N, C-alpha and C positions, 0 to 999 in steps of 0.2 A: 745926375742923369737930369736933365729938364724935361717936364714933359707937357705937352700943352695938350687942351681940353678942346673940342667941340663944342662949339655952342648949343644952346639946348634944343632952338630951333633945328639943326642942322641933326640932332640925336633923334628927335622927332619926328625928322622928315624923311630918316632910314629906316627907320623900324615900321612906319606905314609903306613906306616902298617897298619892303620884304614883304610885308605880309601882304600887300595888294600879290604881289608875284606869285607868293605862294600860292594864293588861290588861285591863276592863270593858271599856275603849272598842273593842278589836276581840275581844273575849273570846266575844263569840257567835256564832264559828263554825259552821255549819249543816252545810257539806257536805265539801270537802275544798279547804286552803288550795295557791294554784298561785303561783309565780313566774313572772314576764314580765322578760326586760328590752324597755327603750322608750326610742328616744332616748338610750343610753350611759347608762340608769339602771334600776335593778330594784324592780318593785313587786309585793306580795303581793294576790292575790285570792280570796272564798271564793267557790269555783266548785261550784254546787248545780244539783241537776234537780227541774223543778218540772211535771209531766207527760211531755211529751215533747221539753220544751224545756229546753235549758243555760242556769244564767244567772250572771252574776258581780257581788260585789258589792266591791268596794274596800276594804282593808284599811289600806294603807299604804305607805310607801315603806319598802326593806328596811333592817334597822337590828339589832343587836345586841338591842335588848328585842321587834323584833317577834318576830324567831329563837326567841327564848326562849318568847314566848307558844306560838307555832307550834308548837312541840315538848311544852310544853304538854300543848297539845288534842290531840297525835297520841298522848303517850304516856300519856291518859286523866286530868290529875292536874287537870284543871280545877274547883277548889272554889269555886262562885259565894257560896254562904250562908258558909261561912268567910270567902273577904273582906269580904263585903257586913258582918258582926262588924266585922270590926277597922276599916274603916275608918268607923265607926262610934266605935268607942275612941279612933280618933287623931285624930278631929276634937272628941271633947270635949277631949281633953288639949291640942290645939294653941291650942282657945279660953281653956283654963286656964291656959294658958303664955302667953298675952298675943298672942297673933299677931293680926297687923289682920285682921279680917273685911270685905268687901264690903256695903255697902250693900243692905236689899232689892231696891230698883230696878235697879241695879247687877248683882246677882247670878241676879236671876230675866231680866233680859234675856240675860245669858252663858248661863245654862242652857238659853235656847230658841235660841242660836244653835249651843252645843255639840249641843244635841237633834237639829238638824236637819245634825248631820254639818259646820258651817261647817270649823270650825276640822280635823278630818280629812282634810277633801277642800281641804287646802291652805290656808285664810285663816290672818292670825296678827295676834293683838292689837299693834297698836303704840300708842305715844304715853303721859300719864299712866298709862291703865287698865295697860298694860302694866309701870311701871315699879312701880309700889304691890305687884307681882307679886313683884318681883327679892327681897324680904322672906324667901318660903322657899327660894330660890335661893342664897343669898346667905349668909345664915343672923346676918343684920343685921336692926336695926329700923327700917324707914325714916317711923315716923310720918302724922302728918296735920297738917304745916304747909303753907303753901300750893302747894308744889312736887310734894305728893303729890295734890293736889284736884283731880278735875274731875270732871263728869256726863259728859260726850264719850264716845264711843267711835270708834277708827281703825280700820278693819281692812282689811288688803292682805295681796294675793294675786298670783303672777306668770300673767301670760295663757300660757305655754310648757305650765307645771303643766294646763292645762286640756285641751290637746290629747293628753295623755299619760293620766288617767286616765280616762275617758270616762264620767265619772258627773255629778251635779250635787247640790245640797244640794236638801233635802224636808223640811218646806215651804220657799217661797221666803223671802230675807229681805225681800222687800216685804210678804207677806203675813203674815212674825211680826213686822214693824214696825208693820202696820194695829191688830193684837191690841193694841198696847202704846199707840195713837193717836199713832202718826208718821206725818205727812204729807211727800209729796216737796215739797223748797224749788226753786219751778221752775226749770226749765229751757227753754234757745231750742228745744231738742230732746226733749218729753216721753219721747220714747224712752231719752235717755241720761240719763236722773237716776242721780245716786251721793251725794246726800246727804237725808238725813230728817231732821225736827223735831218735837220734840215740844211742843206748843204750852204746857201745862200748864206744864210744868218748864224749857222754852229748851235741854233735852239735844238736842244734837247729834250722829247716827251717820253716818259718810261712810266711803267705802269706794275707794281705792288700788290703785294696781296701779306698777309701775318703768317708768319711761318709758327707751327707749332713742333716739329721737330727739329732735330740737331740740327740737319744742315738747312742751306738755304737756298734750296735749288727752285726750278723753274715750275708755278702751278697753272694750270686753267680757269681760269674769270671767266666762266658763262656767261652769265647775265650780260659781262661786258664785251663778249665774244672777241676776249684778246688771250693772251698768257700774259704772267705777271709775275716780277722778283719774287721771293719769299722773305722776308724781315723778320729775324727777332725783334719784339718789340713794338712793333708797328699793332699789335693788337690791342696794347693800352693807348696808342694814338685815336685809332678811328672807330674807336666804342661812342657809341651816343654822341652821332656828329652834329651839328647843328648848321642852318642855312645861314648864305650869306649874300649880299649883290655885288659885282662888279659894276662898277660905271663905265657902261661902255652901251650907247643909242640908247635903246629904250631899256635895260638895264638888264643884267645877265644872272638868274637863279644858280645858285651852285650851292653843294656841303662841303665844310671845311672841319678839320676837328674843332674839338672843344679849346676855349683856350688857354685854360688850366694845365690841363692835357698836353698841348702842344709845349707848351713853356716846359713843363719837366719831361718830356720826349725829347727836346732839344740837350738839356744835359747828357742825357743817355747817349746819345747820338756824337754827341760832340767829343766823349771819349773815345770812341770807337773809332772816329776817323784823325785822330790830334797829330799823326804820327804822315810823316811822306808827304804825297800830290795832295793829299785832302786836309792838309793843315789849316789852309785858310778856310774851306769849310768847317772847319770845327771853330774857327774864332768868330764865323759869321752865325753859329749854331748860338752861338755859348751869349751874342752879343742881342740876337732875336728873347733868347730865353731870360738875361737881364730884363732886357723891356719890359715882357710883360710879367713876368714876378714883381715888379716893381708896381705896376698898374694896378693887378689885381690884389694884391698885398693891400692897397690901398681902397678900391673901391670890390672886390670880390673874394675877400679872407677867406671865407666856408670854402669855397668851392677851390681853392688852390690849395687851402691844407687837407684835403678830403682827394686830390688827385697827386699828392705831397705824399699822404702816407700809404694810399695805393701801390705807387708804385716802389715803395719802402719796404713794403708787407708781398714784394714780388716773389723775394729772395737775397741772396747774397750776393749775386751777380750785380743784379740789379742796383745793388746799393751802393758797389763796390764802383757802379760807373758815376752818380751819382756821384757820391764821396769825393772822387778826382775828380771830377767838372770842378766842383765846387769850392774847388782847393784852390783855384785860380780865380775864383768869386767870391773875395770874403766878404763883402758886401751881400748880394745877396745871399750868402748864406747862413749871415745873423739873420735875415727875415727869415727864412724857412726855419732853424733853426727854433728861433722863437714862438713861434707857429702854436 
């Protein structure tokens, strides 16, 4: 497998663009940043007054980047016009360097979800749409072969996060999707719709959440104001997600799984759907896993080993899934066994 790297210029520009967009996502602080401990985690809120009422707006979970933004705001160093000009320059540079942009339909939909704070309030873009965005994160060219092509969207989130942050997206995903001519995919219970389909393009948007129970039913995701299909193993995928930039217009900031977790999770789901009508998806899963395993084994071996060990320690059913997929991938099996 021949893997081409992006230029150092492109890698640096992408990192700078992601930092600027991250600043912009929470940079419009209008009141006083406050930090709260909830269920063992710490979250930042923008606390401000409207008349006699005190309001709060969720900024994000505590992190080095968010603390840096808060300190810049407190120190009066927020310069939005400078950031905007720099963002425009970086987008132009990345396009010239040949980084893969998203198409207009994908970009406009991602931009709408981001504008509703879907990703800031816990949503994680998963599936092939996320895989395409590892190009900037890993500094490699992914290309446009079948493993990197899809029109479908999968957005996942944790139920428990909705209990902590106390906010919901606005407008709701259903309202956003209607603007793009998506219709609900009928369910037995119309109040539990978790899939939408665009009749003109056959594009599907699905919402997912981890299942910690025996069944994989439908669960509410209150912060995203949707219902979601609960799936086993998804908790492993979306733990500790990272920020990524979709190259569309002036850049769209989203959240995607960590690449090492994405790679190992693809091995699991590839075995789950290797038979019947999902066999083609299973081959795509293995191709994406193989690409990432090769890249990560070279550039981030310790992160890859940690994800591999974590998944195998989850129990015999997890190990069976992993082993079944790797039986079809001898070269990747040798890489992981040798770590």
